[in-house]
LUMMI-778897 format. One record per residue (C-alpha): residue in one letter; x, y, z. Coordinates in steps of 0.02 Angstrom, whole numbers, padded with zeros to 5 digits, always signed. Last residue first. Example, Ala and Ser with C-alpha at 12.3 -4.5 7.8 and 13.67 -1.06 7.14 Angstrom:
REM LUMMI-778897
S+00684-00053+00357
A+00615-00225+00390
REM end
This chain:
REM LUMMI-778897
K-00145+02247-01136
L+00021+02194-01209
E+00077+02018-01170
F+00250+01941-01163
W+00322+01770-01206
G+00502+01714-01195
Y+00633+01638-01308
I+00812+01576-01316
Y+00903+01500-01463
G+01087+01463-01486
G+01134+01379-01649
Q+01308+01451-01666
S+01246+01595-01774
N+01147+01670-01631
S+00963+01676-01584
L+00847+01783-01478
E+00658+01759-01490
L+00521+01864-01411
L+00346+01791-01437
Y+00196+01907-01424
V+00026+01899-01342
G-00102+02033-01380
P-00142+02218-01376
T-00087+02306-01536
Y+00095+02353-01566
T+00133+02535-01608
D+00202+02571-01434
I+00328+02430-01448
P+00489+02532-01441
I+00641+02417-01432
C+00781+02457-01312
Y+00955+02377-01316
K+01069+02381-01164
E+01245+02313-01158
P+01267+02359-01342
I+01321+02224-01466
D+01484+02268-01553
G+01488+02154-01703
W+01316+02117-01770
L+01143+02146-01696
P+01019+02069-01818
Y+00840+02136-01819
S+00684+02036-01853
L+00525+02128-01804
L+00341+02094-01833
I+00357+01914-01889
Q+00180+01847-01909
N+00098+01699-01823
K-00015+01818-01722
G+00136+01909-01652
V+00320+01867-01674
I+00465+01974-01614
T+00639+01929-01674
V+00810+01985-01609
T+00961+01913-01700
V+01122+01907-01599
D+01300+01913-01661
S+01478+01920-01597
G+01439+01917-01413
V+01460+02045-01275
E+01412+01980-01105
M+01272+02014-00982
F+01159+02085-01118
E+01012+02191-01059
L+00863+02185-01177
T+00727+02315-01148
L+00552+02312-01221
I+00480+02486-01212
D+00296+02540-01213
K+00261+02527-01026
E+00407+02431-00950
L+00445+02258-01018
S+00602+02166-00971
A+00725+02048-01052
I+00885+01993-00964
V+01019+01918-01075
P+01161+01791-01059
I+01049+01636-01034
Y+01145+01487-00966
P+01026+01340-00940
I+00997+01278-00762
S+01016+01090-00738
R+01184+01092-00824
H+01229+00957-00947
D+01407+00987-01007
S+01418+00879-01164
E+01390+01035-01269
D+01553+01110-01211
G+01591+01212-01058
F+01558+01381-00980
D+01622+01497-01115
D+01456+01513-01207
G+01442+01466-01390
K+01269+01396-01381
W+01129+01481-01285
H+00995+01355-01237
G+00811+01389-01211
D+00702+01483-01087
L+00668+01665-01050
N+00551+01738-00921
I+00510+01919-00961
K+00547+02037-00816
G+00427+02179-00780
F+00257+02194-00862
S+00130+02083-00952
A+00235+01926-00937
I+00174+01761-01010
V+00240+01603-00930
P+00240+01466-01058
N+00156+01301-01013
N+00263+01155-01072
R+00382+01156-00922
Q+00243+01182-00797
A+00143+01036-00867
F+00297+00921-00860
A+00333+00969-00679
T+00152+00935-00630
C+00152+00767-00722
N+00313+00715-00632
L+00244+00767-00462
C+00085+00668-00493
I+00184+00513-00549
L+00295+00525-00394
L+00143+00536-00279
L+00062+00386-00363
L+00222+00285-00340
I+00233+00337-00156
A+00051+00287-00126
R+00072+00122-00220
T+00228+00079-00120
K+00140+00121+00043
M+00000+00000+00000
REM end
């Protein structure tokens, strides 16, 4: 009986963790939660399996400005914003990437948007935000 109860508890915890991982957190203000994997970092090779992915940027939403703060300077980053299955912005940052990059979003209509950051080494991180 105890074995069944423990097994049932483990199954419930596993299902909860899986549901949380596949349910994007949508920010309407403040910090945008980012997920993914950033290749080309200096913290080990691809066989290094860390439980917390390395994400070298902080994205935040304040009023009509989307701000990207880069923690390290890379060689290239492409910033993409997708809304209603349509690319609204795709902008490559080449060479000397600024520490802080601001994107005005005051012309965007209310809705849910996908922020994507990618690099030429296959790195890809993303986060969702909502404009009300």
